[in-house]
N, C-alpha and C positions, 0 to 999 in steps of 0.2 A: 701598398695602401692599407687602409684600415681593415674593415670587417667583411670583405667579400669572402665567398666560400674558399676554404683551403682545398687544395687538390693534392692528393698523395702522389708520390713519384709515379710517373707514367703519363701517357699522352692523353688518355681519354676519360679516365675514371675520376669523378669528383668525389671528395670525401668530406670529412667533418667541417662544420662551419666555425669560422674564427676570423681574426683580422688578416687580410691579405687579398691582393688582387693582381691581375696580370694582363699581358698582351705581347705582341711581337712587333718587330721593326723592319727596316729596309732590307733590300735584297743583298746588300753588301755591307761590310763594316765601314765603308767610307761614307763621308757626308759631303754635301755640297753647300755652297754659301746660301744664306737666307736672302730673301728679296731685299736687295739693297740698291741704292742708286746714288750717283755722285750728286752733290748738292746742286750742280749746274745742269744735271740731266733732266730732260723732260720725259715724262712717262706717257705712254699711249693707253687708251682705255677701250674696253669692250663691254658687252653685257653678260652678266652671270645668269645661271640657270634660274635663279630666283628674282632676277630683274635688277640686281644691284650693278653698280659700275665696277668692273674688274680692272685691276692694275696689271699692266704687262710691261716689264722693263728688262733691259739687258743686265745680267749680273756682271759686276765689275771685278777686276783682278785684285785691286788694292782695297781690301775691305775696310782698312783703318780710315780711309778717306770718305767712306760712305755712311749713310744713315738709313735705317729701315723707313720705307715710305708708308708708314702706318697712317699718316694723315690723308692718304689718297685711297685707302681701302673703303669699300662700301660699308654700310652699317652691318649688313649680314656677314661680310667678310671679317670685319672687326670683331663682331660677336663670335664668329666661328673659330677665331684663333684661341678662344677659351675652351673649346669643346674636345674632349676625348670620347670618341664613339665606341660602341660595342655592338656585337651582333651574335646571334646564335647560329650554330651549324658550321659547315666547312667552307661555304662559298659566300663571299661578301655580297650583300644584296645591292640591287641597283640604286636604292635610295642613298646608301653610303657612298657609292661611286659618284653619284651626282653631286653630293655635298663636297667631296674631295675635288672633283673636276671644277667646281665653281670657286674654289679657294676658300671654302667655308668650313674647314676642319683643321684642327691642330694635330690630331693623331688618332690612333686606334689601340685599344687594349684587347688582347687575345687571351682566351682561357683554354683549358684542356679540351673542352668540347668543340673548339675551333680547329683542333689539330688532329690529323690522323697519322702523320709521319713528319719527320723533319723536312723531307723533300717537298711534301705538300705545303708545309709552312713557308718554306723559301719561295715557292711559287706564288702563294697568296701575297706575301710581302712584296715580291717583285711586281705583281700586278698593281697593288695599291700605290707603290712608289712611282710606277710609270704614270699613273693617273695624276698623282700629286705634282710630278715634274712637268707635266703638260698643262697644269692649271695656271691661272693668271699669276700665281705667286712663284712658280718655278722653283719650289724648294721641297725637300723631303719631309715626310710626316714623322712625328714621334711615334714609335712603336713600343708598346709597354707590355711587360710581363712581370709576374712575381717569381723571382728565382732566389729565394732567401737561403735555401739549403735545408737539409733534413726533409721533413714532410711537405714543406711548401716549395714545390718546384713545378713549373709548367712544362719544362723540357727535361728529357733524361740527361744525365751527366752532371758535371760540377755546378755548384758545390754540394758534395754529398753529406758533409757533416752539418748538423743543426747548430744554431748559435749557442745553445746551451752546452753541447759537446765541446765546442771550441772554447767557451768560457771556462769550462772545468779542466781544461788541459794545462799542463805545466808550460807548454810553449804556445799559448793562445795567440800571441801577436803574430807569430809566423803562420799559424794555421788560418787566422783571419785574413792575412794578406794573401795566402794561397787560395782561400775561398773567393776572395775578390778577383784575383787573377783568373781563376777557373771560371767563375761566373761570366766575367767579361769576354773571355775567349769563346766560351760556349755560346753565349747569346749573340755576339757579333758574327760568328760563323753562320748563324741562322738568319741574320739580318735584323736582329733586335737591337735597338739603340738606347732604351731606357729600362732599367731594372728598378722595380719598386722594392728596393732593399738598400740598406739593412734596417732591421727593426732596432731602434735605440731605446726601447722602453726598459726601465729598471724595475724588474719584478720585485714585489714585496714578500710574497709567500709562495712556497713551492706548490704547484698545481693550480695557481690562480689563472685568470683569463689569458694572460700573455705567456705564462710559463707552461700551460697545459700542453701545448704543442712544441715546447722547447724553443720558443722563438725569442728568448732574451738571453744575452750573453751572461748576465750576472745580476745579483741584487746589490752589487757594489757599483755606484755610478762612475767611479774612476776606471774600473775595468771595462764597463760598457763603452765609455768614451774612448779608451785606448784601442779596443778591438774594433769598434765601429769605424774609427778614423783609418785604421789599417785596411779594412775592407774597402772603404770608399776610395782611398788613394790608389789601391791596386786595381780595382775595377775600372776606374776612370782613365787609367793609363791605357786601357784596352779600348778606349773610345765608346764606352757604354756609360751613360749618365747614371749616377746613383741617386737614390731617394731616401732621405732620413725620415723615419716615421716612428710613432704617430704623435707629433708635437701637440701639447707640451709633455706628453707621456701617458701611456696606458698602464704603467707598471703597478699602480695602486688599484686597478680594477679587480674585483672579485671574480671567481669563476663564472658566475651567472651574469655578469655585467657585459654581455656581448652586444656591442653597439650595432651590429648588423640586425639584431632582432628587436632591441628595445632601448629606451633612454637609459643613460648611465650618468650619475652624478658622482664625481670624485672629489673628496674633501680634504686633500692635503692643504696645509697652510701655504701662503705665498712663499714664506721662507723655505719650507720643505720642497715645494715645486722648484724653486731656484737652486737649492743646494743639492737636490737629488735628481729630479726628473729632467731638468733642462741642461744639466752638465754635459751629457753626451751630445746634445744638439749644438752646444757651443763649440765643442771639439770638432764636430762634423763641419760646421761653418768654417772653422779655421783650416780644415783640410780641403776646402773648396767644393763641398757637396753641391751638386747642380740643382737638386730639388728638395723640398721639404713637404711632406704630407702632414696635414693636420688631422687630429682625431675628431670623432663625433661625440666624445664625452663632454659633459659640462663641468667646468671648474669654477665653483663659486668664488674662490680666491682671486680669480682673474675676471670672470664675467658670470654672474649668477643667472643670467637670463638666456644665454645662447650657447650652443655647443661651440667648441673651439673653431671648427671649420666655417661657422657662420658669424664669428665674432670679430669685429674690427679691433677690439681691445687685445685679442690674442694675436691676430695676424699682423695688424699694423703696429700695435703698441708693443707687445712682448717680443714677437719673432723678428720683425723688421726694426722696430725702434730700439728695444733694449739689447737684443742680440746682434743686430746689424746685418741680418741676412739680406742679400741683394739678388739672390737667384729666383727661381720659379717656385711658386707655391701651388700645391695641388690638393684638392679635396679627396676624401675617400668616396666610395660609391654614393651617389646622390639619392639612391633609392633605399638607403639603410633605414632600419626601424627607428633609430635614434633621431632622425631628422624628419620623418614623415609627419610628426605632430606640428611641424612648422609651416604646413600648408601644402598646396599643390606643387607639382614638379616645377612649374613655372615660377612659383613664389620662392621655392628653395634655391633655384638657380639664380634668381635675382638677389636673394640674401647672400649667397656665397660670393657672387661677383662684387656686391657692394661692400662686403666684409674685407675684400682684398685677395680672394682666391684667384690666382692667375688661371689655372686650369681646373675645369670641373669634370670629374670622372663620371661620365654618364653611363653607368653600368648598374644592372639590377643585382640584388642580393643573390639570387639564383641565376647563374650564367645561362641557363636554358631559357630564361625570360628576357635575355638581352635583345635589344632592337635598336637600330639607328634612330627610331622615332623618339627615343628618350633624349638623345643628343639634339635632334632637330627641334623638339619642344623647348629644351633649355636654350638653344641658340636663338630661337625666335623670341623668347622672353627677354633675353639680354638685349637683342636688337631693338625690341619695342621700348625697353627702358632707356636705351640710348636716344632713340628718336624723341621720346617724351621728356628727356633731360632728367629722368629719375636716377640715371647713372651718369657719372662724369665721363665725358668723351676723353678728356686728358688722362684720367686714370686708366681708361680702357686702352688708350694708345701706349701708355707706359707698360701695361701688362703685355700687350701684343709685341712690343719691342723686346721685352725679356724672352717671350716665347719664341719669336722668330730667331733670336740669337741662339737659343738652345737648339732649335731645329737646324740651324746652320752648323753647329758644332756640339753634338750631344756629349 
């Protein structure tokens, strides 16, 4: 994701601040089908922990004949499909378990401070997935981490090389594919099913914001496009969904333009954005990338008033409309300094959802400040906006359909 704290290699120590976030996934590398139902099947209902109507259905063997029953979700469940929760410490708190049990969560992101060992991580993920499978939706959670390579890793092991090291190599395509394969195998063995990687930003100057931690393959958009697509394809063959970030690109950000901490306005022309920054994302979409993360920078050439992750012009117009992306969109951390000027947490969650963000990453800039309360507040804001018709129920159902499909097959 975008600008959450980077964590140096190792399980517990957090390091320099920059773009990147993470978490973990299910107890096995396998997935189960999302909540689906034959069009002729009648669903039963019960009451959720928050008082909404929960949907309970039998999963069908032939998924191609079924459709997600998003129209039968309670408002809280429908809103909850947008929320990626986070927490501090080694033990998931009861409030998070309650949200998952009620079918009001899409997933969880884990950071180094959540992990003491790989065995402990597997146990936590297994616990969370057991609760999710027993929920009214009967489907696994998305479990997210940042495992880019180089300095940005949440787990020990592959990929060891940074994107810059890969990009500078004579056999970059092979190394990028190996990094994707390594990341996929490493994460799936721990139960993680979504990697918030690769970074597809095309850096402009050595040492700038995205290059400072060697997180860009190259300053050549064709190189970034080729290597990013290789990483994505290889990782997703291991059943770990890839995330292309940070659309439409943070490569022009100067060293001090850290969106975790403050607002950042990037001024490439529209022609430059499309000829340089968006080129790798176009290739990622062609390679079948499952998720795209938007940046928190503002791009006057696309929308002078809102950061990309809060902008319908960027998400709906540029990413979905012009580039044709049909997968899941995800914000960077909703607590970032670049978006706090846009109002309360509730207001930011509403703006992100109305802009077309499918998933909202409800994590604090400092992982030690993470709490399920961030996600609960965002979920309640979206549910309230749906009840008051400030958000389109149809658009929310479309987002939930995309998310449940991803949960069925990351």
